[in-house]
C-alpha positions in Angstrom: -94.0 26.8 39.3 -90.9 24.7 38.7 -91.6 21.7 36.5 -89.8 18.6 37.7 -91.1 15.8 35.5 -89.2 15.3 32.2 -92.1 13.9 30.2 -94.1 17.1 31.0 -91.2 19.2 29.8 -91.1 17.1 26.6 -94.8 17.5 26.1 -94.8 21.3 26.7 -91.8 21.6 24.4 -93.7 19.8 21.7 -96.7 22.0 22.1 -94.5 25.1 21.9 -92.9 23.8 18.7 -96.3 23.0 17.3 -97.7 26.5 17.9 -94.6 28.1 16.4 -94.9 25.8 13.4 -98.6 26.7 12.9 -97.8 30.4 13.2 -95.2 30.1 10.5 -97.5 28.1 8.3 -100.2 30.7 8.7 -97.9 33.5 7.8 -96.5 31.6 4.8 -100.1 30.7 3.7 -101.3 34.2 3.9 -98.3 36.0 2.4 -97.6 33.4 -0.3 -100.5 31.1 -0.9 -103.3 33.6 -0.3 -101.7 36.3 -2.4 -101.0 34.0 -5.3 -104.5 32.7 -5.1 -106.0 36.2 -5.2 -103.8 37.1 -8.2 -105.1 33.9 -9.9 -108.7 35.0 -9.1 -108.0 38.5 -10.5 -106.7 37.0 -13.8 -109.8 34.8 -14.1 -112.2 37.6 -12.9 -111.5 40.2 -15.6 -112.4 37.9 -18.6 -115.6 36.9 -16.9 -116.5 40.5 -16.1 -115.9 41.4 -19.7 -118.3 38.6 -20.8 -120.9 39.8 -18.3 -120.4 43.3 -19.5 -121.2 42.3 -23.1 -124.3 40.3 -21.9 -125.7 43.2 -20.0 -124.9 45.6 -22.8 -126.8 43.3 -25.3 -129.9 43.4 -23.0 -129.8 47.1 -22.9 -129.3 47.5 -26.6 -132.2 45.1 -27.3 -134.6 47.6 -25.7 -133.2 51.1 -26.5 -136.5 52.9 -25.9 -137.1 51.4 -22.4 -135.5 52.8 -19.3 -133.1 50.5 -17.7 -135.3 50.1 -14.7 -138.2 48.9 -16.9 -136.1 46.5 -19.1 -137.6 43.0 -18.2 -134.8 41.0 -19.9 -132.1 43.0 -18.1 -133.8 42.7 -14.7 -134.3 39.0 -15.2 -130.7 38.5 -16.2 -129.4 40.5 -13.2 -131.6 38.6 -10.8 -130.5 35.2 -12.1 -126.8 36.1 -11.8 -127.3 37.7 -8.4 -129.1 34.5 -7.1 -126.7 32.1 -8.8 -123.5 33.7 -7.5 -124.8 35.3 -4.3 -123.7 38.8 -5.3 -125.3 42.2 -5.2 -125.7 43.9 -8.6 -126.8 47.4 -9.4 -126.5 49.9 -12.3 -125.8 53.5 -11.4 -126.3 56.7 -13.5 -123.8 59.4 -12.3 -126.5 62.0 -12.7 -129.7 60.1 -11.7 -128.4 57.6 -9.2 -129.2 53.9 -9.0 -131.4 52.8 -11.9 -131.8 49.1 -11.0 -130.6 46.7 -8.3 -131.1 43.1 -7.3 -131.3 43.6 -3.5 -133.3 45.7 -1.0 -131.7 48.2 1.4 -129.0 50.7 0.9 -125.7 50.1 -0.8 -122.9 49.7 1.8 -119.4 49.7 0.3 -116.6 49.5 3.0 -114.2 52.4 3.1 -112.3 52.4 6.4 -110.5 49.8 8.4 -110.1 47.5 5.4 -107.0 46.8 3.3 -107.8 47.8 -0.3 -106.3 46.3 -3.4 -107.3 47.9 -6.7 -106.8 46.5 -10.2 -107.7 48.1 -13.6 -108.1 46.4 -16.9 -110.0 47.5 -20.0 -111.9 50.1 -18.1 -113.0 47.6 -15.4 -112.0 48.3 -11.8 -111.7 45.5 -9.3 -111.4 46.1 -5.5 -110.3 43.7 -2.8 -111.3 44.5 0.8 -109.5 42.3 3.2 -110.1 42.1 6.9 -111.4 39.0 8.7 -113.0 38.0 5.4 -112.6 39.0 1.8 -115.0 41.3 -0.2 -114.8 41.8 -3.9 -116.2 44.9 -5.6 -116.1 45.5 -9.3 -117.2 48.6 -11.4 -117.9 47.8 -15.1 -118.6 50.6 -17.6 -121.7 50.2 -19.8 -123.7 52.6 -22.1 -127.3 53.5 -22.5 -127.3 55.4 -25.8 -124.9 58.2 -25.2 -125.1 58.0 -21.4 -122.2 56.5 -19.5 -123.5 54.1 -16.8 -121.7 52.0 -14.1 -122.5 48.3 -13.5 -121.6 47.4 -9.9 -121.0 43.9 -8.5 -120.3 43.4 -4.8 -119.4 39.9 -3.4 -119.2 39.4 0.4 -117.6 36.1 1.7 -118.7 36.7 5.2 -121.4 34.0 5.1 -119.6 31.6 2.8 -117.8 28.4 3.7 -114.1 29.1 4.6 -111.9 26.1 3.7 -108.8 27.8 5.1 -110.4 27.9 8.6 -111.2 24.2 8.4 -107.6 23.6 7.2 -106.1 25.2 10.3 -108.6 23.6 12.5 -107.5 20.2 11.0 -103.9 21.0 11.7 -104.7 21.8 15.3 -106.6 18.5 15.7 -103.7 16.6 14.1 -101.2 18.3 16.4 -103.3 17.4 19.4 -103.5 13.8 18.4 -99.7 13.7 17.8 -99.2 15.3 21.2 -101.3 12.6 22.8 -99.2 9.9 21.0 -96.0 11.5 22.3 -97.1 11.0 25.9 -96.3 7.2 26.0 -93.0 7.9 24.3 -92.1 10.6 26.9 -93.2 8.2 29.7 -91.0 5.4 28.3 -88.0 7.7 28.2 -88.6 9.0 31.8 -89.3 5.6 33.2 -85.9 4.3 31.9 -84.2 7.3 33.4 -86.0 6.9 36.7 -84.9 3.2 36.7 -81.3 4.3 36.2 -81.7 6.9 39.0 -83.0 4.3 41.4 -80.1 2.0 40.6 -77.6 4.9 41.2 -79.3 5.7 44.6 -79.1 2.1 45.7 -75.5 1.8 44.7 -74.7 5.1 46.5 -76.5 3.7 49.6 -74.1 0.7 49.8 -75.7 -1.9 47.5 -72.6 -2.5 45.4 -74.2 -5.4 43.5 -77.0 -3.2 42.2 -77.1 -2.9 38.4 -79.6 -1.4 36.0 -81.4 -3.5 33.4 -82.0 -1.0 30.7 -82.1 -2.8 27.3 -81.7 -1.5 23.8 -79.1 0.4 21.8 -80.1 4.0 22.1 -78.4 6.7 24.2 -80.3 5.9 27.4 -79.4 2.2 27.0 -75.7 3.2 26.4 -75.9 5.3 29.6 -77.2 2.3 31.5 -74.4 0.1 30.1 -71.9 2.8 31.2 -73.4 2.9 34.6 -73.1 -0.9 34.9 -69.5 -0.7 33.7 -68.7 2.1 36.2 -70.4 0.1 39.0 -68.3 -3.0 38.2 -65.1 -1.0 38.3 -66.1 0.7 41.6 -67.2 -2.5 43.2 -63.9 -4.2 42.3 -62.0 -1.1 43.5 -63.9 -0.9 46.8 -63.6 -4.7 47.3 -59.9 -4.5 46.5 -59.5 -1.7 49.1 -61.3 -3.9 51.7 -59.1 -6.9 50.8 -56.0 -4.6 50.9 -56.9 -3.3 54.4 -57.5 -6.8 55.6 -54.3 -8.1 54.2 -52.3 -5.2 55.5 -53.7 -5.7 58.9 -52.7 -9.4 58.8 -49.3 -8.6 57.5 -48.6 -5.9 60.1 -49.8 -8.1 62.9 -47.0 -10.6 62.6 -44.0 -8.3 62.9 -45.8 -6.3 65.6 -46.3 -9.4 67.6 -42.7 -10.4 67.3 -41.6 -6.9 68.3 -43.9 -7.1 71.3 -42.4 -10.5 72.3 -38.9 -9.2 71.9 -39.7 -6.2 74.0 -41.0 -8.5 76.8 -37.9 -10.7 76.6 -35.6 -7.7 76.7 -37.4 -6.4 79.8 -37.0 -9.8 81.4 -33.3 -10.0 80.5 -32.6 -6.5 81.9 -32.8 -8.0 85.4 -29.8 -10.3 84.6 -27.3 -7.9 83.0 -24.5 -9.4 85.0 -24.3 -12.3 82.7 -22.5 -12.2 79.4 -25.1 -14.6 77.8 -27.9 -12.2 78.7 -26.1 -9.3 76.9 -25.7 -11.5 73.8 -29.4 -12.4 74.0 -30.4 -8.8 74.2 -28.4 -7.9 71.2 -30.0 -10.8 69.3 -33.5 -9.6 70.3 -32.6 -6.1 69.2 -31.4 -7.3 65.8 -34.7 -9.3 65.4 -36.6 -6.1 66.3 -34.6 -4.2 63.8 -35.4 -6.8 61.1 -39.1 -6.6 61.9 -39.0 -2.8 61.9 -37.3 -3.0 58.5 -40.0 -5.4 57.3 -42.7 -3.0 58.4 -41.0 -0.1 56.8 -40.7 -2.0 53.5 -44.4 -3.1 53.7 -45.6 0.5 54.4 -43.5 1.8 51.5 -45.0 -0.8 49.1 -48.5 0.0 50.3 -47.9 3.7 49.7 -46.6 2.9 46.2 -49.8 1.0 45.4 -51.9 3.8 46.7 -50.0 6.4 44.6 -50.4 4.3 41.5 -54.2 3.8 42.0 -55.2 7.3 43.2 -52.4 9.7 42.4 -51.4 8.5 39.0 -49.2 11.1 37.2 -48.3 11.4 33.6 -45.4 9.5 32.2 -42.1 11.3 31.7 -40.6 9.6 28.6 -36.9 9.6 28.0 -34.8 8.1 25.2 -32.0 5.8 26.5 -30.3 2.5 25.9 -32.0 -0.4 27.7 -28.7 -2.4 28.0 -26.9 0.3 29.8 -30.0 0.9 32.1 -30.1 -2.9 33.0 -26.3 -3.0 33.7 -26.8 -0.1 36.2 -29.7 -1.8 37.9 -27.9 -5.2 38.2 -25.0 -3.6 40.2 -27.4 -3.3 43.2 -27.8 -7.1 43.3 -24.1 -8.2 43.2 -23.8 -8.9 46.9 -27.1 -10.9 47.0 -26.1 -12.9 43.9 -22.8 -13.8 45.4 -24.4 -14.9 48.7 -26.6 -17.4 46.9 -24.0 -18.1 44.1 -26.7 -17.2 41.5 -25.5 -16.6 37.9 -26.8 -14.0 35.5 -27.2 -14.8 31.8 -28.0 -11.8 29.6 -29.1 -11.7 25.9 -29.7 -8.0 25.6 -29.5 -6.4 22.2 -28.6 -2.7 22.1 -32.0 -1.1 21.7 -32.9 2.6 22.1 -36.2 2.9 23.9 -38.5 5.8 24.9 -39.8 5.0 28.4 -40.3 6.5 31.9 -37.1 5.6 33.7 -38.8 5.6 37.2 -41.6 3.3 36.0 -39.2 0.9 34.3 -36.9 0.9 37.3 -39.9 -0.1 39.5 -40.9 -2.9 37.2 -37.4 -4.2 36.7 -36.4 -4.0 40.4 -39.5 -5.9 41.6 -39.0 -8.6 39.0 -35.3 -8.9 40.0 -36.2 -8.9 43.7 -38.6 -11.7 43.1 -36.1 -13.6 41.0 -33.3 -13.3 43.5 -35.6 -14.3 46.4 -37.0 -17.4 44.8 -34.0 -18.7 42.8 -32.4 -21.5 44.7 -28.7 -21.5 45.5 -26.4 -22.1 42.5 -29.3 -21.3 40.3 -29.5 -18.9 37.3 -31.4 -15.8 36.3 -31.8 -15.2 32.6 -32.7 -11.8 31.1 -33.2 -11.3 27.4 -34.9 -8.8 25.1 -37.6 -9.6 22.6 -38.5 -8.0 19.2 -40.8 -5.0 19.9 -43.0 -2.9 17.6 -41.7 0.6 16.8 -40.1 2.2 19.8 -41.5 -0.3 22.3 -39.7 -2.6 24.7 -40.2 -6.3 25.3 -38.1 -8.4 27.6 -38.4 -11.4 29.9 -36.9 -12.4 33.2 -36.5 -16.1 34.1 -35.5 -17.7 37.4 -34.8 -21.3 38.0 -37.4 -21.9 40.7 -39.8 -24.9 40.8 -42.8 -24.6 38.4 -46.1 -23.2 39.7 -49.5 -24.7 39.0 -52.1 -22.9 36.8 -54.0 -21.5 39.8 -50.9 -20.0 41.3 -49.9 -18.5 38.0 -53.3 -16.7 37.9 -53.0 -15.4 41.5 -49.3 -14.5 41.5 -50.0 -10.8 40.8 -52.6 -10.5 43.5 -51.7 -8.3 46.5 -50.2 -10.2 49.4 -50.4 -13.6 47.6 -47.7 -16.1 48.7 -47.2 -19.4 47.0 -47.6 -22.6 49.0 -44.7 -23.5 51.2 -43.1 -20.1 50.7 -40.8 -19.1 53.6 -38.9 -16.3 51.9 -39.2 -12.9 53.5 -41.5 -10.4 51.7 -45.0 -8.9 51.7 -46.3 -10.2 48.4 -46.7 -6.8 46.9 -43.8 -6.6 44.5 -45.4 -8.3 41.6 -48.6 -6.4 42.2 -46.7 -3.1 41.9 -44.9 -4.3 38.8 -48.2 -5.2 37.1 -49.8 -1.9 38.0 -46.9 0.0 36.6 -46.9 -2.0 33.4 -50.7 -1.3 33.0 -50.0 2.3 33.7 -47.8 2.3 30.6 -50.6 0.5 28.7 -48.4 -2.6 28.5 -48.7 -6.2 29.4 -47.0 -8.6 31.8 -47.5 -12.3 32.1 -46.0 -15.3 34.0 -45.6 -18.8 32.7 -43.6 -22.0 33.3 -40.8 -22.8 30.9 -38.2 -25.5 30.7 -35.7 -23.1 32.2 -37.9 -22.0 35.1 -40.6 -19.4 35.9 -40.6 -16.7 33.2 -42.0 -13.2 33.4 -42.6 -11.5 30.1 -43.0 -7.7 29.9 -44.2 -5.8 26.8 -44.2 -2.0 26.9 -45.5 0.2 23.9 
């Protein structure tokens, strides 16, 4: 059966770890603790057995003429020790057999199926029989005159209290209690994950405003914060795509409408080709259509550039070159436009070796120069100057002598398709948007502000 709930997996994992831990504790306890404890008992047992040997020998020597089985002091002593320590005691003559014992029934010493440990000291032999319980068996030499006798002591722990069993039972109980306490913790973890999962499903189903409310500073909370951050970015991206589509539709509609009208006028004029004026009108309409087609082509090209920057961003190809030479080459493309509007160019460019992507810098610079030429009035000026930059970075500003913009317009000037109030200049409103995206692609900054010399765009590239 496949387990799907996380808190069940956590609980089962804990139980598994607990069982393995208990097994390791048991092995360690038996191999280390139990062995050292038995060794300790052995060291203490031999002196006591020697003392007991002397006591028994004294009772035997006190009545040398009595047989051992008829010695009242010896029998009384053996009965007291047998009752006091719950052990079986008997004395054996190798030739005559058992002479005296403190129990009824036969003597039953285990021989097979038990782990035997044998220790010898001062003639005393001590046996350990270990299976489910421990049995101790000692043979102590004594004398009756010239006869060699054997004093036997047998201790069986089968019916004794076993503290190690209670110890392991206590560990199991503690483990069970801890496992029960883990259930609320596991549920808390899974509840937060389920909440994040529900938020992700709602977002995937189209609710772009859905956010998760996981609080805290742990890993799950950080995952929730990352989800919210991702959702914000995706919402802005999707909304931006919607706005872009709407704006593109609006921008494409105007030239298409003009082309359609020109087409109808041309069709109307074709019936009057005999007049020179009609021919001139047709040429004028064709030129207008060509202009609109060029506008559409430019707009589509800029939209494709935006899409490429957003979705197919490639790595930068850095080159070392002189910015002043690069700018001189770019300005040559604007000489005719500058002459038409009698716009002057002022440059304050220090020779600086930069390491930038030429294609990206060309895109940024050309869009800023296009904007400057377009909005600078006749007989105006465009100023270009470099600024101090850190390390191998590049910082420059482009200023055109156009009327100042208000604060709201300065904030929106980089938005796609944004046109300032009263603006009649041709264009799609995407140039500055492309410039900003290219600068951000290089991890740089671009800003616009009003100065006493006009509208200034400041670019800083690392």
